[in-house]
C-alpha positions in Angstrom: 0.0 0.0 0.0 2.7 2.5 1.0 4.9 1.3 -1.8 2.1 1.9 -4.4 1.6 5.4 -3.0 5.3 6.3 -3.3 5.5 4.8 -6.8 2.4 6.9 -7.8 4.0 10.0 -6.3 7.3 9.3 -8.1 5.5 8.8 -11.5 3.5 12.0 -11.0 6.7 14.0 -10.2 8.6 12.4 -13.2 5.7 13.2 -15.6 5.5 16.8 -14.3 9.2 17.2 -14.7 9.1 15.9 -18.3 6.2 18.2 -19.2 7.9 21.2 -17.7 11.2 20.4 -19.5 9.4 19.9 -22.8 7.4 23.1 -22.5 10.5 25.2 -21.6 12.4 23.6 -24.5 9.6 24.4 -27.0 9.4 27.9 -25.7 5.8 27.5 -24.5 6.5 28.0 -20.8 8.3 31.4 -21.2 5.4 32.6 -23.4 2.9 31.5 -20.7 4.9 33.2 -17.9 5.3 36.4 -19.8 1.6 36.7 -20.4 0.7 36.9 -16.7 
């Protein structure tokens, strides 16, 4: 149970990191940040 929770948390963090890296590489994140 605890292991499944930590694996889920790890996957969520990894996916978030990949998405952020991809967005910043494609220039989408800077555009989004400059709009606010």
